[in-house]
C-alpha positions as CSV (number, residue, x, y, z in Angstrom):
1,M,44.2,23.9,63.4
2,S,45.4,21.1,60.4
3,T,47.8,21.9,58.1
4,Q,45.5,21.4,55.3
5,S,43.4,24.3,56.2
6,Q,46.1,26.2,57.0
7,Y,47.9,25.9,53.6
8,E,44.2,27.0,52.2
9,T,44.2,29.9,54.3
10,H,47.9,31.0,53.7
11,T,47.3,30.6,49.7
12,A,43.6,32.4,50.1
13,D,44.7,35.7,51.8
14,G,46.7,37.4,48.9
15,D,50.1,36.2,50.1
16,Q,50.6,33.7,47.3
17,R,50.5,35.1,43.5
18,N,52.4,34.5,40.5
19,A,55.6,36.0,40.0
20,P,55.9,37.8,37.0
21,G,58.3,36.5,34.6
22,P,59.1,33.5,33.0
23,N,57.0,30.6,32.9
24,P,58.4,28.3,35.9
25,D,57.1,25.0,34.1
26,V,59.7,25.7,31.6
27,G,62.8,26.4,33.8
28,M,64.3,30.0,34.5
29,H,67.5,31.0,32.5
30,H,69.3,33.4,34.6
31,D,71.2,34.7,31.6
32,D,68.8,37.8,31.5
33,N,69.5,38.6,35.3
34,R,73.3,38.0,34.5
35,K,73.5,40.6,31.5
36,D,71.9,43.5,34.0
37,H,74.6,42.9,36.6
38,E,77.5,42.2,34.4
39,K,76.8,45.2,32.6
40,G,77.3,47.5,35.9
41,Q,76.4,51.0,37.4
42,P,77.9,54.2,36.3
43,E,79.8,56.1,39.4
44,S,79.3,52.7,41.3
45,H,82.8,52.5,42.6
46,Q,84.6,55.1,43.9
47,S,88.2,55.0,42.3
48,L,90.0,55.9,45.5
49,D,88.2,53.7,47.8
50,A,90.3,52.7,50.9
51,K,89.1,49.6,51.4
52,D,89.5,49.0,47.9
53,E,92.4,46.0,47.0
54,K,94.2,47.7,44.6
55,S,98.2,48.0,44.9
56,I,99.6,51.3,46.3
57,K,101.3,52.3,42.8
58,N,97.8,51.4,40.8
59,K,95.9,53.8,43.5
60,L,98.6,56.6,42.9
61,A,98.6,56.4,38.6
62,Q,94.6,56.5,39.3
63,A,95.0,59.8,41.4
64,G,97.7,61.2,38.9
65,K,95.8,60.2,35.9
66,E,92.3,61.8,37.5
67,A,94.3,65.1,38.5
68,K,95.4,65.6,34.7
69,E,91.8,64.9,33.5
70,E,90.6,67.7,36.2
71,A,93.5,69.9,34.8
72,E,92.4,69.2,31.0
73,R,88.6,70.1,31.9
74,E,89.4,73.3,34.0
75,K,91.9,74.2,30.8
76,A,89.1,73.6,28.3
77,K,86.6,75.7,30.7
78,R,88.7,79.0,30.8
79,D,89.6,78.8,27.4
80,E,86.0,78.5,26.1
81,K,84.7,82.3,24.8
82,P,80.7,83.1,25.2
83,T,80.1,82.7,21.6
84,D,81.6,79.4,21.4
85,A,77.9,78.0,22.9
86,A,76.2,79.5,20.0
87,R,78.2,79.2,17.0
88,A,78.5,75.1,18.3
89,N,74.7,75.0,17.6
90,G,75.2,76.9,14.2
91,N,73.7,80.2,15.3
92,E,74.7,83.8,15.7
93,P,76.0,84.6,19.0
94,S,74.4,87.3,20.5
95,R,74.9,91.1,21.2
96,G,76.0,90.2,25.1
97,A,78.3,87.2,24.1
98,K,79.9,89.4,21.3
99,I,80.2,92.2,24.1
100,D,81.7,89.3,26.7
101,E,84.0,88.4,24.3
102,Q,85.8,91.5,23.6
103,I,86.2,92.7,26.9
104,E,87.9,89.2,28.1
105,E,90.2,89.5,25.1
106,E,90.9,93.4,26.1
107,E,91.7,92.4,29.9
108,R,93.9,89.4,28.4
109,Q,95.6,92.0,26.6
110,M,95.9,94.2,29.8
111,L,97.4,91.6,31.9
112,K,99.8,90.7,29.0
113,N,101.5,94.4,29.0
114,K,101.8,93.7,32.5
115,G,103.8,91.0,32.1
116,I,101.2,88.6,34.1
117,E,100.1,85.2,32.0
118,V,96.6,84.1,31.9
């Protein structure tokens, strides 16, 4: 089979298609692809990766920061009242949420009377 016939067979079988995108005659600008690359993906890097080249000092600082943030999230969740969600959206809390809030307050008072801090 001659080179010409191989070329014609190859291009006729559908393997060669025009790729979508910029016109190849004008030239391709890589700036469009670079923007997506520089932006990165969320959660694409583990902060405490063993293969990371961070110094031990920086790793410890990052671990301390994450522990502090986790403690703050837990405290905020603990301090959240059942009626807060409805009030945040401008709605009147449901009767059940009001009762739950009242029960939680009574339990806090009982624990406080027993000398247990919550």
